[in-house]
Phi, psi and omega in degrees: 000125181300139181298335180264011180292127184304320185266007183305311182297320178296316180293317182293340180263359181287151182293323179299313178298319180293322178300315177295325176295320181293319176301315178299316181297319177297317178299314180298318181298311184295335176279353178088014182260140177267158172255136002273347176201165179101178179228159176280143170296145186304316182296320180293312182301319178298316182293313184292317177304314179302313181299315182292319182290328175294320179295309189286350177262001175287140184302317180300317179297313182299318178298318176297325186276349181262000000 
């Protein structure tokens, strides 16, 4: 998206755009990839994946996200 696009700020602040960014970040994480480049070491990735899944399946977190 061009930096000088008039509606860029509006689009980037929309809930749909933010949702897509979160899905993209989750996909990259589940593939073991870091942002902007690189990968997690397997032992670190296993531990962090477990922690993230434990967090996002908590009732309070789900309630906050809906």
